[in-house]
N, CA, C and O atoms as a GROMACS GRO file, in nm:
protein
  340
    1UNK      N    1   2.326   0.029  -2.866
    1UNK     CA    2   2.249  -0.094  -2.864
    1UNK      C    3   2.117  -0.051  -2.806
    1UNK      O    4   2.106   0.036  -2.719
    2UNK      N    5   2.014  -0.121  -2.861
    2UNK     CA    6   1.877  -0.085  -2.831
    2UNK      C    7   1.789  -0.235  -2.820
    2UNK      O    8   1.812  -0.332  -2.892
    3UNK      N    9   1.693  -0.230  -2.722
    3UNK     CA   10   1.614  -0.357  -2.715
    3UNK      C   11   1.516  -0.376  -2.843
    3UNK      O   12   1.456  -0.480  -2.869
    4UNK      N   13   1.512  -0.268  -2.909
    4UNK     CA   14   1.419  -0.256  -3.034
    4UNK      C   15   1.502  -0.306  -3.163
    4UNK      O   16   1.612  -0.260  -3.192
    5UNK      N   17   1.441  -0.396  -3.231
    5UNK     CA   18   1.499  -0.433  -3.362
    5UNK      C   19   1.392  -0.398  -3.466
    5UNK      O   20   1.277  -0.441  -3.458
    6UNK      N   21   1.435  -0.319  -3.562
    6UNK     CA   22   1.334  -0.291  -3.662
    6UNK      C   23   1.365  -0.335  -3.792
    6UNK      O   24   1.467  -0.298  -3.850
    7UNK      N   25   1.284  -0.410  -3.841
    7UNK     CA   26   1.285  -0.475  -3.983
    7UNK      C   27   1.203  -0.408  -4.090
    7UNK      O   28   1.087  -0.372  -4.069
    8UNK      N   29   1.264  -0.391  -4.204
    8UNK     CA   30   1.178  -0.339  -4.313
    8UNK      C   31   1.203  -0.411  -4.455
    8UNK      O   32   1.299  -0.485  -4.476
    9UNK      N   33   1.109  -0.381  -4.543
    9UNK     CA   34   1.114  -0.451  -4.667
    9UNK      C   35   1.242  -0.406  -4.737
    9UNK      O   36   1.266  -0.286  -4.723
   10UNK      N   37   1.326  -0.475  -4.806
   10UNK     CA   38   1.439  -0.456  -4.880
   10UNK      C   39   1.389  -0.378  -5.008
   10UNK      O   40   1.451  -0.279  -5.048
   11UNK      N   41   1.285  -0.420  -5.064
   11UNK     CA   42   1.224  -0.358  -5.186
   11UNK      C   43   1.077  -0.323  -5.161
   11UNK      O   44   0.994  -0.413  -5.147
   12UNK      N   45   1.047  -0.202  -5.156
   12UNK     CA   46   0.904  -0.162  -5.142
   12UNK      C   47   0.809  -0.210  -5.255
   12UNK      O   48   0.858  -0.228  -5.367
   13UNK      N   49   0.689  -0.229  -5.236
   13UNK     CA   50   0.589  -0.281  -5.326
   13UNK      C   51   0.548  -0.143  -5.416
   13UNK      O   52   0.498  -0.146  -5.528
   14UNK      N   53   0.577  -0.043  -5.350
   14UNK     CA   54   0.543   0.096  -5.433
   14UNK      C   55   0.443   0.174  -5.363
   14UNK      O   56   0.420   0.288  -5.402
   15UNK      N   57   0.375   0.118  -5.255
   15UNK     CA   58   0.304   0.206  -5.183
   15UNK      C   59   0.306   0.162  -5.024
   15UNK      O   60   0.310   0.043  -4.992
   16UNK      N   61   0.302   0.255  -4.938
   16UNK     CA   62   0.303   0.228  -4.793
   16UNK      C   63   0.193   0.137  -4.753
   16UNK      O   64   0.216   0.045  -4.674
   17UNK      N   65   0.065   0.160  -4.806
   17UNK     CA   66  -0.038   0.057  -4.763
   17UNK      C   67  -0.017  -0.090  -4.809
   17UNK      O   68  -0.048  -0.188  -4.742
   18UNK      N   69   0.039  -0.093  -4.930
   18UNK     CA   70   0.083  -0.237  -4.974
   18UNK      C   71   0.194  -0.306  -4.887
   18UNK      O   72   0.197  -0.425  -4.854
   19UNK      N   73   0.282  -0.209  -4.857
   19UNK     CA   74   0.409  -0.268  -4.770
   19UNK      C   75   0.348  -0.304  -4.645
   19UNK      O   76   0.374  -0.413  -4.594
   20UNK      N   77   0.272  -0.225  -4.592
   20UNK     CA   78   0.217  -0.261  -4.446
   20UNK      C   79   0.133  -0.396  -4.460
   20UNK      O   80   0.144  -0.480  -4.371
   21UNK      N   81   0.053  -0.418  -4.562
   21UNK     CA   82  -0.016  -0.538  -4.580
   21UNK      C   83   0.076  -0.659  -4.597
   21UNK      O   84   0.044  -0.768  -4.549
   22UNK      N   85   0.184  -0.643  -4.661
   22UNK     CA   86   0.274  -0.764  -4.677
   22UNK      C   87   0.329  -0.789  -4.539
   22UNK      O   88   0.327  -0.905  -4.498
   23UNK      N   89   0.379  -0.688  -4.460
   23UNK     CA   90   0.439  -0.699  -4.338
   23UNK      C   91   0.339  -0.758  -4.236
   23UNK      O   92   0.378  -0.843  -4.156
   24UNK      N   93   0.212  -0.716  -4.238
   24UNK     CA   94   0.103  -0.775  -4.148
   24UNK      C   95   0.080  -0.919  -4.185
   24UNK      O   96   0.057  -1.000  -4.096
   25UNK      N   97   0.087  -0.958  -4.320
   25UNK     CA   98   0.071  -1.094  -4.363
   25UNK      C   99   0.179  -1.171  -4.292
   25UNK      O  100   0.153  -1.272  -4.227
   26UNK      N  101   0.302  -1.120  -4.306
   26UNK     CA  102   0.416  -1.194  -4.245
   26UNK      C  103   0.407  -1.223  -4.104
   26UNK      O  104   0.431  -1.332  -4.054
   27UNK      N  105   0.366  -1.109  -4.036
   27UNK     CA  106   0.362  -1.120  -3.876
   27UNK      C  107   0.246  -1.216  -3.843
   27UNK      O  108   0.260  -1.296  -3.750
   28UNK      N  109   0.128  -1.213  -3.917
   28UNK     CA  110   0.021  -1.310  -3.884
   28UNK      C  111   0.067  -1.458  -3.911
   28UNK      O  112   0.050  -1.549  -3.830
   29UNK      N  113   0.129  -1.474  -4.039
   29UNK     CA  114   0.185  -1.621  -4.057
   29UNK      C  115   0.295  -1.642  -3.943
   29UNK      O  116   0.284  -1.750  -3.885
   30UNK      N  117   0.377  -1.577  -3.908
   30UNK     CA  118   0.472  -1.627  -3.818
   30UNK      C  119   0.406  -1.658  -3.679
   30UNK      O  120   0.448  -1.752  -3.611
   31UNK      N  121   0.316  -1.589  -3.644
   31UNK     CA  122   0.241  -1.624  -3.523
   31UNK      C  123   0.162  -1.736  -3.538
   31UNK      O  124   0.160  -1.813  -3.442
   32UNK      N  125   0.086  -1.768  -3.649
   32UNK     CA  126   0.007  -1.886  -3.661
   32UNK      C  127   0.082  -2.011  -3.686
   32UNK      O  128   0.044  -2.117  -3.636
   33UNK      N  129   0.204  -2.003  -3.772
   33UNK     CA  130   0.285  -2.107  -3.799
   33UNK      C  131   0.392  -2.141  -3.692
   33UNK      O  132   0.425  -2.258  -3.680
   34UNK      N  133   0.441  -2.058  -3.624
   34UNK     CA  134   0.550  -2.068  -3.531
   34UNK      C  135   0.538  -2.026  -3.397
   34UNK      O  136   0.629  -2.038  -3.315
   35UNK      N  137   0.417  -1.973  -3.371
   35UNK     CA  138   0.389  -1.913  -3.238
   35UNK      C  139   0.488  -1.809  -3.194
   35UNK      O  140   0.520  -1.802  -3.075
   36UNK      N  141   0.541  -1.723  -3.290
   36UNK     CA  142   0.620  -1.626  -3.247
   36UNK      C  143   0.551  -1.486  -3.287
   36UNK      O  144   0.523  -1.457  -3.403
   37UNK      N  145   0.530  -1.411  -3.186
   37UNK     CA  146   0.470  -1.272  -3.180
   37UNK      C  147   0.565  -1.157  -3.232
   37UNK      O  148   0.660  -1.118  -3.164
   38UNK      N  149   0.538  -1.111  -3.342
   38UNK     CA  150   0.609  -0.964  -3.380
   38UNK      C  151   0.497  -0.870  -3.423
   38UNK      O  152   0.389  -0.909  -3.466
   39UNK      N  153   0.530  -0.748  -3.407
   39UNK     CA  154   0.438  -0.642  -3.444
   39UNK      C  155   0.483  -0.561  -3.562
   39UNK      O  156   0.601  -0.551  -3.596
   40UNK      N  157   0.383  -0.505  -3.619
   40UNK     CA  158   0.415  -0.409  -3.743
   40UNK      C  159   0.403  -0.280  -3.694
   40UNK      O  160   0.317  -0.253  -3.610
   41UNK      N  161   0.490  -0.189  -3.741
   41UNK     CA  162   0.500  -0.055  -3.704
   41UNK      C  163   0.416   0.021  -3.813
   41UNK      O  164   0.434   0.004  -3.934
   42UNK      N  165   0.328   0.102  -3.761
   42UNK     CA  166   0.257   0.177  -3.845
   42UNK      C  167   0.282   0.329  -3.846
   42UNK      O  168   0.308   0.380  -3.737
   43UNK      N  169   0.277   0.408  -3.954
   43UNK     CA  170   0.313   0.545  -3.947
   43UNK      C  171   0.192   0.626  -3.924
   43UNK      O  172   0.082   0.589  -3.966
   44UNK      N  173   0.208   0.728  -3.863
   44UNK     CA  174   0.083   0.821  -3.831
   44UNK      C  175   0.114   0.958  -3.890
   44UNK      O  176   0.228   0.986  -3.924
   45UNK      N  177   0.016   1.041  -3.901
   45UNK     CA  178   0.038   1.176  -3.955
   45UNK      C  179   0.089   1.249  -3.849
   45UNK      O  180   0.158   1.348  -3.875
   46UNK      N  181   0.066   1.216  -3.725
   46UNK     CA  182   0.138   1.288  -3.619
   46UNK      C  183   0.275   1.262  -3.586
   46UNK      O  184   0.338   1.338  -3.512
   47UNK      N  185   0.329   1.152  -3.638
   47UNK     CA  186   0.464   1.114  -3.629
   47UNK      C  187   0.555   1.226  -3.649
   47UNK      O  188   0.528   1.302  -3.742
   48UNK      N  189   0.659   1.249  -3.577
   48UNK     CA  190   0.748   1.345  -3.600
   48UNK      C  191   0.870   1.289  -3.679
   48UNK      O  192   0.940   1.364  -3.747
   49UNK      N  193   0.893   1.162  -3.670
   49UNK     CA  194   0.988   1.076  -3.743
   49UNK      C  195   0.930   0.999  -3.844
   49UNK      O  196   0.841   0.919  -3.816
   50UNK      N  197   0.969   1.014  -3.958
   50UNK     CA  198   0.915   0.947  -4.096
   50UNK      C  199   0.988   0.811  -4.100
   50UNK      O  200   1.072   0.789  -4.188
   51UNK      N  201   0.956   0.717  -4.004
   51UNK     CA  202   1.016   0.582  -4.024
   51UNK      C  203   0.938   0.501  -4.129
   51UNK      O  204   0.815   0.513  -4.128
   52UNK      N  205   0.995   0.425  -4.215
   52UNK     CA  206   0.921   0.332  -4.299
   52UNK      C  207   0.835   0.231  -4.223
   52UNK      O  208   0.866   0.207  -4.106
   53UNK      N  209   0.741   0.176  -4.273
   53UNK     CA  210   0.657   0.068  -4.220
   53UNK      C  211   0.762  -0.044  -4.195
   53UNK      O  212   0.864  -0.055  -4.263
   54UNK      N  213   0.732  -0.117  -4.104
   54UNK     CA  214   0.823  -0.241  -4.078
   54UNK      C  215   0.780  -0.318  -3.964
   54UNK      O  216   0.678  -0.287  -3.904
   55UNK      N  217   0.850  -0.413  -3.933
   55UNK     CA  218   0.821  -0.512  -3.813
   55UNK      C  219   0.912  -0.462  -3.689
   55UNK      O  220   1.028  -0.424  -3.708
   56UNK      N  221   0.866  -0.463  -3.592
   56UNK     CA  222   0.942  -0.432  -3.466
   56UNK      C  223   0.939  -0.562  -3.377
   56UNK      O  224   0.838  -0.629  -3.358
   57UNK      N  225   1.066  -0.589  -3.325
   57UNK     CA  226   1.100  -0.682  -3.240
   57UNK      C  227   1.159  -0.633  -3.121
   57UNK      O  228   1.254  -0.554  -3.124
   58UNK      N  229   1.102  -0.682  -3.001
   58UNK     CA  230   1.160  -0.624  -2.883
   58UNK      C  231   1.236  -0.732  -2.803
   58UNK      O  232   1.181  -0.834  -2.762
   59UNK      N  233   1.354  -0.705  -2.786
   59UNK     CA  234   1.442  -0.816  -2.713
   59UNK      C  235   1.468  -0.764  -2.587
   59UNK      O  236   1.492  -0.644  -2.570
   60UNK      N  237   1.462  -0.866  -2.476
   60UNK     CA  238   1.491  -0.836  -2.342
   60UNK      C  239   1.594  -0.923  -2.296
   60UNK      O  240   1.639  -1.007  -2.375
   61UNK      N  241   1.642  -0.914  -2.166
   61UNK     CA  242   1.744  -0.991  -2.112
   61UNK      C  243   1.665  -1.138  -2.077
   61UNK      O  244   1.728  -1.243  -2.067
   62UNK      N  245   1.541  -1.131  -2.063
   62UNK     CA  246   1.469  -1.267  -2.047
   62UNK      C  247   1.471  -1.356  -2.177
   62UNK      O  248   1.441  -1.475  -2.166
   63UNK      N  249   1.499  -1.312  -2.283
   63UNK     CA  250   1.509  -1.386  -2.391
   63UNK      C  251   1.641  -1.466  -2.402
   63UNK      O  252   1.750  -1.414  -2.379
   64UNK      N  253   1.624  -1.607  -2.441
   64UNK     CA  254   1.752  -1.681  -2.446
   64UNK      C  255   1.792  -1.676  -2.588
   64UNK      O  256   1.719  -1.627  -2.674
   65UNK      N  257   1.915  -1.732  -2.613
   65UNK     CA  258   1.966  -1.748  -2.755
   65UNK      C  259   1.883  -1.822  -2.840
   65UNK      O  260   1.864  -1.794  -2.958
   66UNK      N  261   1.828  -1.926  -2.773
   66UNK     CA  262   1.727  -2.027  -2.840
   66UNK      C  263   1.611  -1.946  -2.881
   66UNK      O  264   1.564  -1.961  -2.994
   67UNK      N  265   1.557  -1.859  -2.795
   67UNK     CA  266   1.426  -1.776  -2.840
   67UNK      C  267   1.470  -1.693  -2.962
   67UNK      O  268   1.409  -1.699  -3.069
   68UNK      N  269   1.569  -1.621  -2.944
   68UNK     CA  270   1.628  -1.534  -3.066
   68UNK      C  271   1.634  -1.611  -3.192
   68UNK      O  272   1.584  -1.570  -3.296
   69UNK      N  273   1.702  -1.734  -3.181
   69UNK     CA  274   1.738  -1.817  -3.289
   69UNK      C  275   1.576  -1.849  -3.363
   69UNK      O  276   1.548  -1.828  -3.481
   70UNK      N  277   1.496  -1.897  -3.270
   70UNK     CA  278   1.358  -1.926  -3.322
   70UNK      C  279   1.289  -1.818  -3.412
   70UNK      O  280   1.232  -1.840  -3.518
   71UNK      N  281   1.307  -1.677  -3.341
   71UNK     CA  282   1.244  -1.577  -3.411
   71UNK      C  283   1.311  -1.558  -3.552
   71UNK      O  284   1.241  -1.535  -3.651
   72UNK      N  285   1.443  -1.568  -3.560
   72UNK     CA  286   1.508  -1.555  -3.684
   72UNK      C  287   1.463  -1.654  -3.784
   72UNK      O  288   1.424  -1.619  -3.895
   73UNK      N  289   1.469  -1.791  -3.741
   73UNK     CA  290   1.434  -1.885  -3.824
   73UNK      C  291   1.291  -1.882  -3.877
   73UNK      O  292   1.265  -1.912  -3.994
   74UNK      N  293   1.205  -1.847  -3.794
   74UNK     CA  294   1.053  -1.824  -3.831
   74UNK      C  295   1.044  -1.716  -3.933
   74UNK      O  296   0.978  -1.733  -4.036
   75UNK      N  297   1.105  -1.609  -3.910
   75UNK     CA  298   1.093  -1.497  -4.003
   75UNK      C  299   1.154  -1.528  -4.132
   75UNK      O  300   1.102  -1.478  -4.233
   76UNK      N  301   1.262  -1.608  -4.143
   76UNK     CA  302   1.325  -1.649  -4.257
   76UNK      C  303   1.232  -1.746  -4.336
   76UNK      O  304   1.214  -1.734  -4.457
   77UNK      N  305   1.176  -1.838  -4.261
   77UNK     CA  306   1.108  -1.939  -4.324
   77UNK      C  307   0.979  -1.887  -4.395
   77UNK      O  308   0.953  -1.912  -4.513
   78UNK      N  309   0.900  -1.811  -4.313
   78UNK     CA  310   0.777  -1.739  -4.363
   78UNK      C  311   0.794  -1.637  -4.471
   78UNK      O  312   0.713  -1.627  -4.563
   79UNK      N  313   0.903  -1.560  -4.460
   79UNK     CA  314   0.932  -1.458  -4.565
   79UNK      C  315   0.981  -1.529  -4.696
   79UNK      O  316   0.960  -1.475  -4.805
   80UNK      N  317   1.044  -1.647  -4.685
   80UNK     CA  318   1.085  -1.730  -4.810
   80UNK      C  319   0.953  -1.770  -4.870
   80UNK      O  320   0.942  -1.756  -4.992
   81UNK      N  321   0.862  -1.813  -4.808
   81UNK     CA  322   0.744  -1.890  -4.866
   81UNK      C  323   0.642  -1.766  -4.899
   81UNK      O  324   0.562  -1.783  -4.992
   82UNK      N  325   0.640  -1.656  -4.837
   82UNK     CA  326   0.551  -1.544  -4.874
   82UNK      C  327   0.608  -1.479  -4.999
   82UNK      O  328   0.527  -1.440  -5.083
   83UNK      N  329   0.726  -1.465  -5.018
   83UNK     CA  330   0.783  -1.378  -5.113
   83UNK      C  331   0.811  -1.479  -5.251
   83UNK      O  332   0.845  -1.432  -5.359
   84UNK      N  333   0.792  -1.612  -5.229
   84UNK     CA  334   0.798  -1.691  -5.350
   84UNK      C  335   0.664  -1.736  -5.414
   84UNK      O  336   0.654  -1.793  -5.522
   85UNK      N  337   0.564  -1.703  -5.330
   85UNK     CA  338   0.418  -1.737  -5.366
   85UNK      C  339   0.372  -1.661  -5.477
   85UNK      O  340   0.257  -1.675  -5.519
   0.00000   0.00000   0.00000
């Protein structure tokens, strides 16, 4: 178990730069529309681990079940509208 939840695109756009832009747009809209802050993970040339670009969510004991539900629903809502546009 880890306090870090890592989300990535199910289907890549074909380039890391485009994938990162899609995820940054998602994170921006989740913040603007639902006041939920999530961060994108960026890869670096100095990284020893080649993780795909994605969204990182940090969960702590201070988060309530309601907080976690809001994050899930916010991400689902924005993703649904973003990927159908």
